[in-house]
Backbone as numpy.savetxt, mean C-alpha at the origin, in Angstrom:
# Nx Ny Nz CAx CAy CAz Cx Cy Cz
-9.92 15.12 -7.14 -8.85 16.12 -7.01 -8.08 15.99 -8.52
-7.68 17.27 -8.82 -6.92 17.29 -10.06 -5.79 18.04 -9.78
-4.62 17.69 -10.67 -3.43 18.53 -10.35 -3.71 19.66 -11.44
-3.34 20.84 -10.72 -3.59 22.10 -11.50 -2.71 22.25 -12.59
-1.33 21.85 -12.54 -0.22 22.07 -13.41 -0.72 20.94 -14.60
-1.09 19.70 -14.55 -1.24 18.84 -15.48 -2.61 18.66 -15.97
-3.55 18.99 -15.07 -4.96 18.92 -15.40 -5.23 17.20 -15.23
-4.33 16.26 -14.72 -4.65 15.11 -14.47 -5.20 14.79 -13.11
-5.85 13.72 -12.93 -6.18 13.37 -11.63 -5.29 13.10 -10.55
-5.23 13.59 -9.45 -4.28 13.23 -8.56 -4.43 11.95 -7.69
-3.28 11.10 -7.56 -3.50 9.92 -6.75 -3.48 10.31 -5.43
-4.03 9.51 -4.51 -3.98 9.68 -3.09 -2.55 9.35 -2.57
-2.10 10.06 -1.71 -0.75 9.75 -1.00 -1.00 8.75 -0.12
-0.09 7.62 0.01 -0.12 6.66 0.73 1.28 6.34 1.30
1.19 6.47 2.37 2.65 6.06 3.21 2.93 4.51 3.31
3.55 4.31 4.22 4.07 2.89 4.48 2.70 2.07 4.50
2.72 0.67 4.26 1.67 -0.13 4.38 2.03 -1.00 5.50
0.91 -1.71 6.08 1.06 -2.66 7.00 -0.11 -3.87 6.85
-0.01 -4.97 7.51 -0.98 -5.88 7.38 -1.95 -6.01 8.57
-3.17 -5.99 8.42 -4.19 -6.12 9.36 -4.75 -7.57 9.28
-4.66 -8.30 10.45 -5.21 -9.80 10.09 -6.26 -10.06 10.94
-7.53 -10.78 10.55 -8.31 -11.33 11.35 -8.64 -12.90 11.19
-9.55 -13.51 11.55 -9.90 -14.91 11.30 -10.03 -15.23 9.95
-10.70 -14.46 9.10 -11.05 -14.74 7.68 -10.18 -14.06 6.67
-9.37 -13.17 6.84 -8.65 -12.44 6.00 -7.39 -11.61 6.44
-6.71 -11.34 5.49 -5.36 -10.60 5.75 -5.68 -9.28 4.86
-5.59 -7.96 5.43 -5.67 -6.78 4.65 -4.50 -6.14 4.71
-4.18 -5.71 3.57 -2.90 -4.61 3.34 -3.57 -3.07 3.65
-3.22 -2.52 4.68 -3.53 -1.27 4.88 -2.61 -0.19 4.96
-3.13 1.03 4.98 -2.26 2.20 5.11 -1.84 2.32 6.55
-0.38 2.19 6.88 0.11 2.02 8.30 -0.52 2.98 9.23
-0.88 4.18 8.68 -1.32 5.24 9.62 -2.93 5.24 9.80
-3.54 4.23 8.97 -5.03 4.16 9.25 -5.34 2.80 8.77
-5.68 2.06 9.54 -5.95 0.45 9.35 -7.27 0.25 8.86
-8.14 1.46 8.85 -9.46 1.38 8.22 -9.34 1.57 6.72
-8.27 2.20 6.15 -8.05 2.54 4.82 -7.18 1.16 4.26
-8.03 0.20 3.56 -6.96 -0.93 3.03 -6.99 -0.89 1.60
-6.05 -1.36 0.93 -5.78 -1.36 -0.38 -5.71 -2.69 -0.89
-5.66 -3.75 -0.20 -5.80 -5.21 -0.84 -6.29 -6.22 0.29
-7.06 -6.98 -0.28 -7.54 -8.04 0.59 -7.27 -9.36 0.34
-6.76 -10.24 0.97 -6.40 -11.75 0.81 -7.32 -12.51 1.59
-8.23 -13.36 1.22 -9.01 -14.22 2.10 -8.20 -15.29 2.42
-8.29 -15.90 3.72 -7.73 -17.01 4.10 -8.41 -18.40 3.68
-7.63 -19.27 3.28 -8.02 -20.73 3.01 -6.95 -21.60 3.02
-7.32 -22.87 3.23 -6.08 -23.96 3.28 -5.27 -23.83 2.01
-5.84 -23.58 0.86 -5.17 -23.65 -0.34 -4.39 -22.35 -0.73
-4.58 -21.22 -0.03 -3.81 -19.97 -0.26 -3.30 -19.38 0.91
-1.97 -19.01 0.78 -1.08 -18.35 1.84 -1.45 -17.03 2.03
-2.52 -16.47 2.54 -2.96 -14.98 2.41 -2.05 -14.26 3.26
-1.62 -14.54 4.47 -0.70 -13.86 5.15 0.51 -13.56 4.35
1.25 -14.63 3.90 2.48 -14.64 3.19 2.30 -13.46 2.00
1.23 -13.58 1.23 1.02 -12.73 0.08 0.92 -11.16 0.61
0.21 -10.96 1.73 0.08 -9.66 2.25 1.44 -9.20 2.86
2.18 -10.05 3.41 3.44 -9.67 3.87 4.30 -9.15 2.80
4.43 -10.15 1.70 5.35 -9.66 0.55 4.86 -8.49 -0.16
3.63 -8.18 -0.33 3.10 -6.86 -0.66 3.47 -5.73 0.07
3.35 -5.77 1.42 3.66 -4.80 2.26 5.22 -4.49 2.21
6.10 -5.59 2.12 7.52 -5.50 2.15 7.97 -4.87 0.79
7.43 -5.35 -0.27 7.84 -4.71 -1.75 7.59 -3.18 -1.78
6.22 -2.81 -1.28 6.04 -1.41 -1.38 6.67 -0.60 -0.46
6.83 -1.00 0.77 7.65 -0.28 1.72 9.10 -0.09 1.32
9.56 -1.20 0.95 11.12 -1.03 0.23 11.21 -0.06 -0.74
10.30 0.00 -1.77 10.35 1.09 -2.72 10.19 2.34 -2.34
9.50 2.69 -1.10 9.25 4.15 -0.36 10.63 4.33 -0.02
11.51 3.39 0.55 12.64 3.85 1.30 13.95 3.72 0.24
13.57 3.38 -1.07 14.55 3.22 -2.18 15.24 4.72 -2.42
16.48 4.60 -2.77 16.97 5.74 -3.20 16.71 6.46 -4.66
15.98 5.35 -5.36 15.32 5.69 -6.66 13.88 6.06 -6.34
13.90 7.23 -5.66 12.57 7.73 -5.12 11.53 8.33 -6.20
12.21 8.21 -7.46 11.47 8.47 -8.66 10.34 7.76 -8.98
10.05 6.57 -8.42 9.14 5.75 -8.65 7.72 6.36 -8.35
6.65 6.02 -8.95 5.40 6.51 -8.83 4.80 6.34 -7.50
5.15 5.41 -6.82 4.59 4.91 -5.45 5.39 5.97 -4.53
6.76 6.20 -4.79 7.56 6.98 -3.86 7.03 8.44 -4.05
6.68 8.76 -5.26 6.26 10.30 -5.56 5.04 10.43 -4.79
4.00 9.54 -4.86 2.64 9.48 -4.10 2.86 9.76 -2.80
3.74 8.95 -2.14 3.92 9.06 -0.75 4.86 10.19 -0.11
5.52 10.68 -0.93 6.47 12.02 -0.52 5.66 13.07 -0.06
6.12 13.72 0.88 5.32 14.85 1.47 5.31 16.04 0.42
4.47 16.76 0.39 4.27 17.89 -0.72 5.39 18.94 -0.51
């Protein structure tokens, strides 16, 4: 995909994120499509995978709701 105005590659639009968890890992996924994951945190006794996934989701979703919607993430997630 290329932006006809700028000639640059278009980034995919991703809306709010969510966490999908199984016995081995926590995935950060597109809330509308849990098969479309953007980050994977493998579980172990030494690493708080769920906490990292929750923090990533919280930070991203907060930016989407921010009044400073001029951020790159907000522009990608905004409807055309």
